[in-house]
C-alpha positions as CSV (number, residue, x, y, z in Angstrom):
1,M,78.0,140.2,86.5
2,I,78.8,136.5,86.2
3,E,77.3,134.0,88.6
4,K,78.0,130.6,87.2
5,I,80.0,129.1,84.3
6,E,79.3,125.7,82.7
7,I,81.6,124.1,80.1
8,Q,81.0,121.0,78.1
9,Y,83.3,119.0,75.8
10,F,86.0,121.8,75.5
11,R,89.6,120.4,75.4
12,S,90.3,118.6,78.6
13,I,87.1,119.6,80.1
14,Y,84.2,117.0,79.7
15,R,81.8,118.7,81.8
16,V,82.3,121.2,84.7
17,T,80.2,123.7,86.5
18,I,81.9,126.7,88.3
19,A,79.6,128.3,90.7
20,N,79.4,131.2,93.0
21,I,81.9,133.4,90.9
22,N,83.3,136.3,93.0
23,D,85.0,139.6,92.3
24,I,88.4,137.8,91.9
25,N,88.6,134.0,91.2
26,V,91.8,131.9,91.4
27,F,92.3,128.6,89.7
28,S,95.4,126.7,91.0
29,G,96.6,123.2,90.1
30,K,99.5,121.2,88.7
31,N,100.9,121.9,85.2
32,D,98.5,120.5,82.6
33,A,95.6,120.3,85.0
34,G,93.5,122.3,82.6
35,K,93.4,125.6,84.5
36,S,93.9,127.7,81.5
37,N,91.1,125.9,79.5
38,V,88.5,127.7,81.8
39,L,89.9,131.1,80.7
40,K,90.1,130.0,77.0
41,A,86.5,128.7,77.1
42,L,85.5,132.2,78.2
43,N,87.5,133.7,75.4
44,L,85.6,131.4,72.9
45,F,82.2,132.3,74.4
46,F,82.8,136.2,74.3
47,N,85.3,136.7,71.4
48,N,84.8,133.5,69.4
49,H,88.5,132.6,69.5
50,I,90.9,130.7,71.7
51,V,93.8,133.1,72.0
52,Y,94.0,135.4,69.1
53,D,91.4,136.3,66.4
54,G,91.0,133.5,63.8
55,D,92.6,130.6,65.7
56,Y,89.5,128.6,66.6
57,N,89.5,125.2,65.2
58,F,86.7,122.6,66.3
59,K,88.7,119.5,65.9
60,E,91.7,120.8,68.0
61,N,89.5,121.9,70.8
62,Y,86.8,119.1,70.9
63,N,87.1,116.9,74.0
64,L,88.8,113.6,73.1
65,Q,86.9,111.5,75.6
66,R,83.6,112.7,74.1
67,L,84.9,112.1,70.7
68,E,85.6,108.4,71.5
69,E,82.2,108.1,73.0
70,V,80.5,109.5,70.0
71,R,82.4,107.2,67.7
72,R,81.4,104.1,69.8
73,E,77.6,105.0,69.6
74,T,75.6,103.1,67.1
75,V,73.6,106.0,66.3
76,K,76.2,108.9,66.4
77,G,75.3,111.9,68.3
78,K,76.3,115.4,67.2
79,Q,79.7,116.7,68.0
80,F,79.6,120.1,69.8
81,I,81.2,122.4,72.3
82,Q,78.8,124.1,74.7
83,I,79.5,127.0,77.1
84,K,76.8,128.4,79.4
85,I,77.2,131.5,81.6
86,T,74.6,132.5,84.1
87,F,74.7,136.4,84.5
88,R,73.5,138.7,87.2
89,R,71.8,141.6,85.6
90,G,72.6,144.2,88.2
91,K,71.0,147.6,88.0
92,Q,70.8,147.9,84.2
93,F,67.9,146.7,82.2
94,E,65.6,146.2,85.1
95,K,62.4,146.4,83.1
96,T,63.4,144.1,80.3
97,L,65.8,141.4,81.7
98,P,65.5,139.0,84.7
99,D,67.6,139.3,87.8
100,S,69.6,136.3,86.7
101,F,69.6,134.5,83.4
102,T,71.7,132.0,81.5
103,V,73.0,132.3,77.9
104,S,74.3,129.3,76.1
105,K,76.5,129.0,73.0
106,K,77.0,125.8,71.2
107,W,79.6,125.2,68.5
108,N,78.7,122.4,66.2
109,R,81.4,120.4,64.4
110,D,80.7,122.0,61.0
111,D,79.7,125.5,62.0
112,E,82.1,128.5,62.3
113,L,79.8,130.5,64.5
114,P,77.9,129.2,67.6
115,Q,74.1,128.8,68.0
116,M,73.0,131.0,71.0
117,T,70.0,130.3,73.3
118,D,68.8,131.8,76.6
119,D,66.3,131.2,79.3
120,I,65.3,134.9,79.6
121,E,61.6,134.2,78.6
122,M,61.3,131.6,81.2
123,Q,63.0,133.7,83.9
124,L,60.8,136.7,83.2
125,K,57.6,134.6,83.5
126,K,58.8,133.3,86.8
127,Q,59.1,137.0,88.0
128,G,55.7,137.9,86.4
129,Q,57.3,140.1,83.7
130,V,56.5,140.2,80.0
131,Y,59.0,138.9,77.4
132,N,59.0,140.9,74.2
133,A,61.4,142.3,71.4
134,R,62.8,144.8,73.9
135,S,64.0,141.9,76.0
136,R,65.9,140.5,73.1
137,A,67.5,143.9,72.3
138,S,68.4,144.3,75.9
139,L,70.4,141.1,75.9
140,T,72.2,142.0,72.8
141,R,73.2,145.4,74.4
142,F,74.0,143.5,77.7
143,L,76.3,141.1,76.0
144,N,77.9,143.8,73.7
145,N,78.8,145.8,76.8
146,I,81.1,143.1,78.3
147,R,84.7,143.2,77.2
148,Y,86.5,140.0,77.9
149,I,90.4,140.4,77.9
150,Y,92.4,137.1,77.8
151,V,96.1,137.4,78.8
152,P,97.9,134.1,78.2
153,A,100.8,132.7,80.3
154,I,103.4,133.7,77.7
155,K,103.4,137.5,77.5
156,D,105.1,138.0,74.1
157,Q,105.5,141.1,71.9
158,R,102.3,140.4,70.0
159,L,100.3,140.4,73.2
160,F,102.0,143.6,74.5
161,N,101.3,145.3,71.1
162,E,97.6,144.4,71.6
163,M,97.6,145.9,75.1
164,L,99.1,149.1,73.7
165,K,96.6,149.3,70.9
166,K,93.7,149.1,73.4
167,L,95.4,151.8,75.5
168,Q,95.8,154.0,72.4
169,N,92.2,153.6,71.6
170,I,91.0,154.5,75.1
171,V,93.4,157.5,75.4
172,Y,92.2,158.7,72.0
173,S,88.5,158.3,72.4
174,K,88.3,159.5,76.0
175,K,91.1,162.0,76.4
176,L,92.3,163.5,72.9
177,S,89.5,163.3,70.3
178,G,87.8,166.5,71.4
179,N,90.8,168.5,72.3
180,E,90.7,171.7,70.2
181,Q,94.0,173.0,71.4
182,L,95.8,169.9,70.5
183,T,94.3,169.9,66.9
184,S,95.2,173.5,66.4
185,S,98.8,172.7,67.4
186,L,99.0,169.8,65.0
187,S,97.9,172.0,62.2
188,T,100.7,174.6,63.1
189,L,103.2,171.8,63.3
190,Y,102.3,170.5,59.8
191,E,102.6,174.0,58.2
192,N,106.1,174.6,59.8
193,V,107.4,171.3,58.7
194,V,106.4,171.9,55.1
195,V,108.2,175.2,55.1
196,A,111.4,173.8,56.8
197,T,111.7,170.9,54.3
198,K,110.8,172.9,51.0
199,E,114.4,172.8,49.8
200,L,114.5,168.9,50.2
201,S,111.2,168.7,48.4
202,D,112.6,170.9,45.5
203,E,115.7,168.8,45.2
204,F,113.7,165.5,45.0
205,K,111.5,167.2,42.3
206,K,114.3,167.9,40.1
207,A,115.7,164.4,40.5
208,T,112.5,162.5,40.0
209,N,110.0,164.9,38.6
210,V,107.7,163.9,41.6
211,D,106.2,166.3,44.1
212,S,106.7,165.4,47.7
213,M,106.7,166.8,51.2
214,I,107.5,165.6,54.7
215,A,104.2,164.7,56.5
216,T,103.4,165.0,60.1
217,P,100.1,163.9,61.9
218,T,97.4,166.4,60.9
219,E,94.7,164.7,62.9
220,V,94.6,163.6,66.4
221,D,93.7,160.0,65.5
222,E,96.9,159.8,63.5
223,L,98.9,161.1,66.5
224,Y,97.6,158.8,69.1
225,K,98.7,155.7,66.9
226,T,102.3,156.9,67.4
227,L,102.3,156.7,71.1
228,H,104.5,154.5,72.9
229,I,105.6,154.0,76.6
230,I,108.8,155.5,77.8
231,T,110.1,154.7,81.3
232,R,112.4,156.9,83.3
233,M,115.7,155.6,84.9
234,A,118.4,157.2,86.8
235,D,120.5,157.8,83.7
236,G,117.9,158.7,81.2
237,T,114.7,157.2,79.5
238,V,114.2,153.7,78.0
239,S,111.4,152.4,75.9
240,L,109.2,149.9,77.8
241,E,109.7,147.5,74.9
242,N,113.4,147.5,75.9
243,R,113.0,146.9,79.5
244,G,113.1,143.4,81.1
245,D,110.2,141.0,80.9
246,G,109.2,141.6,84.6
247,I,108.8,145.3,84.2
248,R,106.7,144.8,81.0
249,V,104.6,142.1,82.6
250,R,103.9,144.3,85.6
251,Y,102.7,147.0,83.2
252,I,100.0,144.9,81.6
253,P,97.4,144.9,84.4
254,S,98.1,148.6,85.0
255,I,97.1,149.2,81.3
256,L,94.1,147.0,81.6
257,N,92.9,148.7,84.8
258,Y,93.4,152.2,83.1
259,I,91.2,151.1,80.2
260,A,88.5,149.6,82.5
261,Q,88.4,152.9,84.6
262,N,87.9,155.0,81.6
263,A,85.7,152.9,79.4
264,S,81.9,152.6,79.5
265,E,81.9,148.7,79.1
266,N,82.1,146.0,81.8
267,F,85.4,144.3,81.7
268,V,86.3,140.6,82.6
269,W,89.9,139.5,82.7
270,G,91.0,136.1,81.9
271,F,94.6,136.3,83.2
272,E,97.0,133.4,83.1
273,E,99.9,133.2,85.6
274,P,100.3,136.8,86.3
275,E,103.4,136.0,88.5
276,N,105.3,134.9,85.3
277,S,108.7,136.8,85.1
278,L,108.2,138.5,88.4
279,E,110.6,138.1,91.5
280,F,108.7,137.0,94.5
281,N,108.1,140.4,96.3
282,M,106.9,142.0,93.1
283,A,104.5,139.2,92.6
284,R,103.2,139.8,96.1
285,E,102.7,143.4,95.5
286,M,100.9,142.7,92.2
287,A,98.6,140.2,93.9
288,E,97.7,142.9,96.4
289,D,97.0,145.3,93.5
290,F,94.8,142.7,91.9
291,Y,92.6,142.3,95.1
292,R,92.7,146.0,96.3
293,V,92.7,148.0,93.0
294,Y,91.9,146.1,89.8
295,A,89.0,143.9,91.2
296,R,87.2,147.2,91.8
297,N,86.9,147.9,88.0
298,S,86.9,144.4,86.5
299,L,85.7,140.8,87.2
300,I,88.9,138.8,87.4
301,L,89.6,135.2,86.7
302,L,93.3,134.0,86.9
303,T,95.3,130.9,87.0
304,T,98.4,130.7,89.2
305,H,101.1,128.6,90.9
306,S,102.1,131.4,93.3
307,P,101.1,131.4,97.0
308,A,100.7,135.2,96.8
309,F,97.8,134.8,94.2
310,I,96.4,131.6,95.7
311,D,96.1,133.6,99.0
312,L,93.4,135.8,97.2
313,G,91.1,132.8,96.8
314,H,90.8,132.7,100.6
315,R,89.7,136.3,101.1
316,N,86.3,137.9,101.3
317,K,86.0,139.2,97.8
318,G,87.8,136.2,96.4
319,R,87.1,132.6,95.6
320,G,89.6,129.8,95.0
321,Y,89.3,126.6,92.8
322,R,91.6,123.6,92.6
323,C,91.9,122.0,89.2
324,F,93.0,118.3,88.8
325,K,92.8,115.6,86.4
326,V,91.1,112.2,86.7
327,L,91.9,109.9,83.7
328,Y,92.7,112.9,81.5
329,E,89.6,114.7,82.4
330,T,89.8,118.1,84.1
331,K,87.9,118.5,87.4
332,I,87.3,121.6,89.3
333,L,86.5,122.0,92.9
334,D,86.3,125.1,95.1
335,F,89.0,125.2,97.9
336,E,86.6,124.0,100.6
337,H,85.5,120.9,98.8
338,A,89.0,120.0,97.4
339,E,90.3,119.9,101.0
340,Q,87.8,117.1,101.6
341,L,89.0,115.0,98.7
342,P,91.4,112.1,99.8
343,S,93.1,112.0,96.4
344,L,94.2,115.6,96.7
345,E,95.6,115.2,100.2
346,E,99.3,114.9,99.3
347,E,99.0,117.7,96.5
348,L,97.3,120.2,98.8
349,G,99.8,119.3,101.6
350,Y,102.5,120.9,99.6
351,I,100.4,123.9,98.9
352,R,99.7,124.5,102.6
353,I,103.4,124.4,103.3
354,L,104.0,126.9,100.7
355,Q,101.1,129.0,102.0
356,R,102.5,129.0,105.6
357,Q,105.8,130.1,104.2
358,Y,104.2,132.8,102.2
359,D,102.2,133.9,105.4
360,E,105.4,134.1,107.4
361,Y,107.0,136.2,104.5
362,K,104.1,138.5,104.4
363,N,104.3,139.1,108.0
364,I,107.9,140.1,107.7
365,I,107.2,142.4,104.9
366,E,104.3,144.1,107.0
367,E,106.7,144.3,110.0
368,N,109.4,146.0,108.0
369,A,106.8,148.5,106.7
370,K,106.0,149.2,110.3
371,I,109.6,149.6,111.0
372,K,110.0,152.2,108.2
373,D,107.1,154.2,109.5
374,K,108.6,154.2,113.0
375,I,112.0,155.3,111.6
376,K,110.5,158.3,109.9
377,D,108.9,159.3,113.2
378,L,112.1,158.8,115.1
379,E,114.2,160.8,112.8
380,A,111.8,163.7,113.1
381,E,112.1,163.3,116.9
382,L,115.8,163.1,117.0
383,E,116.2,166.2,114.9
384,I,114.4,168.2,117.6
385,S,117.2,167.1,120.1
386,K,119.7,169.8,120.9
387,K,122.5,167.3,121.8
388,P,124.1,164.1,120.3
389,V,121.8,161.2,120.9
390,L,122.6,157.8,122.5
391,L,119.9,155.5,120.8
392,T,119.0,152.2,122.6
393,E,117.0,149.2,121.4
394,G,114.1,149.6,123.8
395,K,112.5,152.1,126.1
396,T,113.6,150.2,129.3
397,D,117.2,150.4,128.2
398,A,116.9,154.2,127.8
399,K,115.2,154.4,131.3
400,I,117.9,152.3,133.0
401,L,120.7,154.4,131.4
402,S,119.1,157.7,132.5
403,V,118.9,156.6,136.0
404,A,122.5,155.3,135.9
405,W,123.9,158.7,134.7
406,E,121.9,160.4,137.5
407,K,123.4,157.9,140.1
408,L,126.9,158.0,138.8
409,Y,127.6,161.8,137.9
410,D,126.6,165.0,139.6
411,Y,126.5,167.0,136.3
412,E,124.2,167.3,133.3
413,C,124.5,164.5,130.7
414,P,126.2,165.9,127.6
415,F,124.0,163.7,125.4
416,D,120.3,162.7,125.0
417,I,119.3,159.1,125.8
418,K,116.4,157.9,123.7
419,S,114.8,154.6,122.6
420,C,114.6,153.9,119.0
421,N,111.3,152.0,119.7
422,L,108.4,154.5,119.6
423,L,105.7,152.0,120.2
424,D,103.9,151.8,123.6
425,D,104.9,149.3,126.1
426,Q,102.3,146.8,125.0
427,E,103.5,146.9,121.5
428,E,107.2,147.2,122.1
429,N,108.1,143.4,121.7
430,A,106.0,143.2,118.4
431,I,108.8,144.8,116.4
432,A,112.4,144.0,117.1
433,G,114.1,147.0,118.6
434,A,117.5,145.9,117.3
435,G,116.0,145.9,113.7
436,I,114.8,149.5,114.1
437,L,118.0,150.7,115.6
438,K,120.0,149.1,112.7
439,N,117.8,150.6,110.0
440,T,117.8,154.0,111.7
441,L,121.6,154.1,111.8
442,C,122.1,152.8,108.3
443,A,119.7,155.5,106.9
444,W,121.0,158.4,108.9
445,R,121.5,161.2,106.6
446,F,124.9,163.0,106.0
447,D,123.2,166.4,106.1
448,S,121.6,165.8,109.5
449,S,122.6,168.2,112.2
450,K,122.6,165.5,114.7
451,V,125.2,162.7,115.6
452,V,123.5,159.5,116.6
453,I,125.3,156.7,118.6
454,G,123.5,153.3,118.7
455,L,123.9,151.0,121.6
456,F,123.1,147.3,120.8
457,D,122.6,144.6,123.3
458,N,125.5,142.0,123.3
459,D,123.1,139.1,122.6
460,D,122.3,137.1,119.5
461,A,119.7,139.7,117.9
462,G,122.0,142.7,118.8
463,L,125.2,141.1,117.4
464,K,123.4,140.3,114.0
465,A,122.1,143.8,113.9
466,F,125.5,145.3,114.8
467,K,126.8,144.2,111.4
468,L,124.9,147.2,110.0
469,D,126.1,147.6,106.3
470,G,129.0,148.5,104.2
471,N,128.9,152.2,105.1
472,Y,130.1,151.3,108.7
473,G,133.6,150.3,109.6
474,T,136.1,150.6,112.5
475,E,138.9,153.0,113.0
476,K,142.1,152.2,114.8
477,E,141.3,149.9,117.7
478,N,138.1,151.8,118.9
479,P,135.5,149.6,120.3
480,W,132.8,151.3,118.0
481,K,131.8,151.5,114.4
482,I,131.6,154.6,112.4
483,H,129.6,155.6,109.3
484,K,131.4,157.1,106.3
485,N,129.4,160.2,106.8
486,K,130.7,160.7,110.4
487,K,127.2,161.1,111.6
488,G,126.6,157.6,112.9
489,Y,128.3,155.5,115.4
490,A,127.5,152.2,117.1
491,F,128.9,149.8,119.6
492,V,127.7,146.9,121.8
493,I,127.4,146.6,125.5
494,P,131.0,146.1,126.7
495,A,132.0,143.1,128.9
496,N,134.9,144.3,130.9
497,N,134.9,141.9,133.8
498,D,135.0,138.0,134.1
499,M,131.2,137.7,135.0
500,L,130.2,139.8,132.0
501,K,132.5,138.0,129.7
502,K,130.7,134.7,130.8
503,I,127.4,136.2,129.8
504,E,128.9,137.6,126.6
505,K,130.2,134.2,125.6
506,I,126.6,132.8,125.5
507,K,125.3,135.8,123.6
508,N,122.9,136.7,126.5
509,L,124.3,140.2,127.6
510,S,121.4,142.6,127.8
511,I,121.7,145.9,129.7
512,E,119.9,144.4,132.8
513,Y,122.9,142.0,133.4
514,L,125.2,145.0,134.2
515,F,123.6,144.7,137.5
516,G,124.7,142.1,140.2
517,Q,122.7,139.0,140.9
518,D,121.2,140.6,144.1
519,S,119.8,143.6,142.2
520,L,118.3,141.5,139.5
521,Q,116.4,139.5,142.1
522,K,115.2,142.6,144.1
523,E,111.5,143.0,144.5
524,V,109.8,146.4,145.0
525,N,106.1,146.7,145.7
526,G,105.6,143.3,144.1
527,K,107.5,144.2,141.0
528,K,110.6,142.4,139.9
529,L,112.4,140.8,137.0
530,E,111.4,137.2,136.0
531,F,113.5,134.7,134.1
532,E,113.0,131.8,131.9
533,P,115.8,129.1,131.2
534,F,118.1,129.6,128.2
535,T,117.3,126.6,126.1
536,N,118.8,124.9,123.1
537,T,116.8,122.8,120.5
538,F,118.4,119.8,118.7
539,L,116.8,117.0,116.6
540,C,116.7,113.5,118.0
541,N,115.6,111.0,115.4
542,G,113.9,113.9,113.7
543,I,112.0,115.0,116.8
544,P,112.9,118.5,118.3
545,V,114.1,118.3,122.0
546,E,114.7,121.3,124.2
547,L,117.4,121.2,126.9
548,N,118.4,123.7,129.4
549,V,122.0,124.8,128.7
550,P,124.0,124.1,130.7
551,D,122.2,122.2,133.5
552,V,124.5,123.7,136.1
553,G,122.3,126.3,137.8
554,E,124.2,129.4,136.6
555,W,121.7,132.4,137.0
556,Y,123.1,134.1,133.9
557,Y,122.1,131.4,131.7
558,A,118.5,132.5,132.0
559,R,116.6,134.8,129.6
560,I,114.7,137.8,131.1
561,K,111.0,137.7,130.5
562,D,110.3,140.8,128.3
563,N,107.0,141.5,130.0
564,T,108.8,142.2,133.3
565,K,111.4,144.6,132.0
566,V,109.2,147.6,132.4
567,D,108.5,146.9,136.1
568,F,112.3,146.4,136.7
569,A,113.3,149.6,134.9
570,Y,110.7,152.0,136.3
571,T,110.1,150.5,139.7
572,V,113.2,148.6,140.9
573,V,116.2,150.4,139.2
574,P,115.5,153.8,140.7
575,T,115.8,152.2,144.2
576,L,119.2,150.7,143.7
577,E,122.4,152.1,145.3
578,K,125.0,153.9,143.4
579,E,127.5,151.2,143.8
580,E,125.1,148.8,141.7
581,F,125.7,151.0,138.6
582,E,129.4,150.8,138.4
583,N,129.4,148.6,135.2
584,F,127.6,151.4,133.5
585,R,130.6,153.6,133.6
586,D,132.2,151.5,130.7
587,I,129.2,152.4,128.3
588,F,129.4,156.2,129.3
589,K,133.1,156.2,128.9
590,I,132.7,154.9,125.2
591,V,130.0,157.5,124.4
592,K,132.3,160.3,125.9
593,D,135.2,158.9,123.8
594,I,133.2,159.1,120.8
595,L,132.1,162.6,121.5
596,E,135.7,163.5,121.9
597,D,136.6,161.9,118.7
598,I,133.9,164.0,116.9
599,K,135.5,167.2,118.4
């Protein structure tokens, strides 16, 4: 719809051109860099005011630098503000308007309304088309069909009332105005109220000699004006006006999007700092909605300081611009050209740091979403099991424990052994098994028919996850934790001999270390465990240095390479002798003690 914006002599903008407008356009920069002046200029172009109707004043909005130039000229030039917008016609008015054309509006110092010009005649001649009265009428219809909605950074009650008014108008015109059943119901309501309040009306007549009655809406257009938004909460309902600023702010783009979906006009948003009053994760979710949902129905221009919204300027349907000042004059460059400007190097350096942090945060959020999906699948699988379940962090843990039971005991295992990680072997390390196990145990339902026992590795990740949540506690001197609902249990791999206690001390006790050193180094058909040194990092004069800890050649100070665990569990472990599994008895004893405790 809009291809290019040119602004001249407006506020801090002396002259800027903003080209290649996309579906969603992000303007970032320091405070007072002039970001919002772009959105206000568009409001002036489309609505002839700056923020609210009637607030335009030439002197307050004329560029001071240009004012000084005009004053210094011997022959004084005219003082004016000019805004040009190049439009893409799209599929409408194909016979009367060119593919692309520019409309210019100029506000002279002493004029309340602008002078409007365009290049339609010239563009039509270039395309070999005829310019006539129909072209002029088509331009008027084209511009009247564009609704520019400006949302300032401070979302006060006045703004919110304006949004509700727009919502009410669209609900009435599109949903209610032709509803015959609603009209009939209103008529019946009116008649019933008149009958019910006749006694009150008679009393008032005696006292004042004035006829009266209690009025209710009799027309749909009266009814819709009384609509307001009620939000549901756990303990009842609350008017949206009485909710926190963050909730109300979050509702504004939803209202605008609903209007855009149901109206026949083309909508353009000028949205200042949508992240205001929102906590970080809600701002991130709103940014995704702007990109994936709202930009489908409206052309969006927004200002922001938030990495979540700046990120949209780097995407396919987005475009980003950096606003900055040079001697009080606002300059605007797209992200690509701003990166090449030496004077912005420090400023953009901070932005890049914030952006990297945001990318890491976003990855964590996406990872947690995957974990939630896997937990749902896991819960469904566990419900099918007919026995209590011993749940491990990974598939190789479950495989090793299953082999260990078969080696140590000659009767059927009284519990199922399953992995909480339902990903395939190539994906298994992409999501931390300890995290999935923790979340599964904490979310296990009290009404489940199954008891789940979680086994955590006795390493750094496992011990952090083993903290679980406030619903888990200990009983007596038992080595396990138990959920309040008695359906969830958890413990870490026990260290019941001197060697295992050494490994436990450095938080490196995964299930493989229950085997002796010879078993861990065994090779079968070219398959074996591989190790990497256990390292520690410290800063030396601000430079990170990694050292092996300690440098004494102890084999248990090595970390197992994750990509060799599958070969060990499925190829090497089944070939080991029964005696190599003795340390596993301690795990099975704890599980059997838990099952006895349940009985």
